[in-house]
N, C-alpha and C positions, 0 to 999 in steps of 0.2 A: 589262368582259370583256377579257382579254388576247388580243391577236392571235396566231394560230398562228405567224406569222412571227417575233414576239418570242420565243416559246418556242424556235423553231428556232435563232434567233440566239444564244440563251443556252446552247445545247447544246454542250458541250465534254467532253473526256475525263474519265471517272469513275475515280478512284483510291481514294476513301474514302467510306464511308456510315456515318451514325450512325442507329441504329434506336432510337426513343424508347420502348423496352420492355425488360424484364429479359432477360438472356441466356437462350436456350432451354436447358432441361435435357436435351433430346434431342440426342445427338451427330449424329443424322441430319437435323437441321434443314436446310431448303432454304437458309437464310441462309449456312450453312457451305459448302454446295455452290456457292452464288453466289460466295463469296469465293475458293474454290479454282478454279472454272471460269474466272474472269476475272482472277485474281491481284490482287484488290483488298482493301483493309482494310475490315472490317465490325465496328464496335463497337456495344455495346448499353448503353443508359443509360435507366432509367425516368424519365420527366419528371414523373410523378405518383406519389403515395403514398396508401395507404389508412390512415386513422386510425379506430379503433373508437370508437363512442359509448359512454360508460360507463353503468352501470346507473342511476345517479342521474339523468342526463340523459334516458335512455330513459323512465324513469317519468313524467317531465313530459309525455310524449306521451299518457299515459293510455290505453294500448292493452292490452286483455286478450287475450293470445295464445290462451288456451283457448276464447275465444268464436268462434274461427274454425275452419272445417272443412277448409280447404285453404290451402296456401302456394305462392306463385309465386316461383320462383328464376330469375334471369337471369344469375347469375355465381357463381363459387366464393366470392367475397368475401361475397355474400349468404348463402350456405350457412353459412360459418364464423361469421359474426356472428349469424345467427339462433340457432344452437345455443349460441353463447357467451352470448347474452342469456338463453336458456332456462335454462342452467346457473346463471348469476348470480342469476336471479330464482327459482331452485328450481322451475321449471316442468317437469313431466314431460309430454312431448308424447304424446298418446294414440296408440295403435297404429292407429287408423282414420283418422288425419290423411292427407289426400291431398296429393300434391306434384306441381306442374306446373313442368317444367324446360324452358328454352329450347332445350337441345340435349343430345345424348348425353353430352358431356364433363361437363356440370353434373350430369346424372343419375348418372353413374358416381361422381362425387366424393361424392355423398350417402352412399355406402357407408362413408365415413369415420365416419359418425355413426349410421346405421341399417342394419338388414338389409332390403334393398330387396324381397326376395321376400315379406316380411310386410306390406309397405305398398302403398298404391295410388299408382301412379306413372304420370304422363302426360308424354310428351316430344315437343317440337317437333323439326323437322329441323335448323334452324340459326338461323332469324331469329325476331323477335318476331311477324311476320306468320304464320309457321307455328303458333306457339303460340296466336295469337288464334283460329285455326280450331278448335283443340282446346277452348279455353275456351267457345266457342259451345255446346258440347254439355253444359256443366256450369253452367248459369245459376243453379241453386238452391243452389250452395255459398256459403259466407261466406269470402271470400278475404283473406289477409294478404299484403302485398307488401313484403318487406324490401328496402331499397334504400339508395343513397347520397344525400347531399344534392344531388348533381348526377346527374340521370338523364334518359333519354329520355321523351317524353310518350306514345309510342304505346300502351303497355299501359294506363296510367291513363286516357287519353282514351277508349279502347275500353270500359273498365269503367264509366266515368261515362256515356257516351253511351247505352250499352245497359242501364243501370239495375241493374248488379250490386251486390251487397252486398259492400263491401270496405273495407279500411283500408291506408293507406300507413304503413310503419314505417321511419323513418330510423335505421339501425343503424350506419352508418359514413360517413365523409366522404372526399372526394377532394380532396387538397391538392397544391400544387406542391412538387416535390422541390427540394433545394438543389443547384443546378448551377453554383455560383460557380467551381468548378475548371475549367470549360469555357470560361471567359472568353476565353482567348487560343488556343483550339483551333479549327481550321478543318476542315470536312468538305465534300466536293463535294455530297453529298446528305444531307438530314435527313428521315427518314421519320416521319410522324405518323399516329396512329390514333384520335384523339378531339379534340374541341374543347378539352378540359382540357389536352392536351399543348401546344396553341398558347398557351393562357393561361399555362401554366407558363413557356414560353419568354420571354414578355414580363414576367412577374413577376420572373424572374431577370435579364433583360437588357432593361430598359425602352427602351433606345436601340438595340435590335437593328436592324442594317441587313443586308438579304439579300444585296446585291451579287451575287457569282457563285454563291452557294450555291443549289442546286436544292432545291425543296421537293416532297416526295411525300406524298400524303394518301390514306388508305383510308376510303372511304365518303363519301356526300354531305354529311353534317353536318360532317365534318372538312374537306372541300373548301370548304364555305361559310365555316367559321371562318378558314381560310387567307386567303380573299379579303377577308373583313370586316376582317382585321387589316392589310390593305394589302400583303400578300405576293403574289408571283407563284406560281401553282400550275403546276409544270413536269410533274409526274407524278401521274396520278390512277388509283386502283385502287378497285374491280375493273374490269377491261376485259372485253369480250366474249370475247377470246382469251386473257385472263389473269385468272382469278378471285381471285388472291392478290396480296399486295403484292410478294412475291419475283418472281412472274411479270411484273408490270408493270415492276419494276426491271430485270429481265433484258432485256426488249424495249428499254427506254431505253438500257441500257449497250451493247447490240449496235449500236444506231444511233449513240450518242455516241462510241463507241470504234472505229467503222468496222470492225466484226467481221462 
């Protein structure tokens, strides 16, 4: 565990931040507000990429999509790849299929593929824990869980422990992006959002030395990955007074830049 005095000693003026995600499509993103408010450089670069599993490889999993009465979606990638596989396999999803989505954003995204008012839709507030409370009321369903080869265990563990009928379907992979062009580029802060992002950092730069670069991590699993990689975690989000990464960054910048 890193002493708080060490964190404080590493605190110095912030002029640049690298966010390890794609640039926001919304011009009103709080990241842009952060850059304007503190006159700092904020760049975006996804550290991970999603690669679809092809139909031939999917067939090896021997999963009959139509033997399931419900699908659990935890991301837009899961939605895209589920319907891609259905199209490739010439599977017509029945109108009475039920959909369980982790959050409103994922549920809204379903409209790209189905008319939601004609389907049975169940939506969590934001987290897997919220969705588990909903799943408790539907134990008689046969669930399909489209996911990546790298995924959290909370939903599968819940389904197994409680004796649900379900199958996991790996429909896409999470792989490290090519970041070789960043080899000589320095940022005061790098913000991470998943253990996969930390893995990508070391896949690209096996000899990475943190030195004066501050590391920000969103969520406990990302924070754990930072520490297990031997890095110092300078900024952790969410915080009680800052539920977002931008909120945690703003608090840190105000302190570091003496504002």
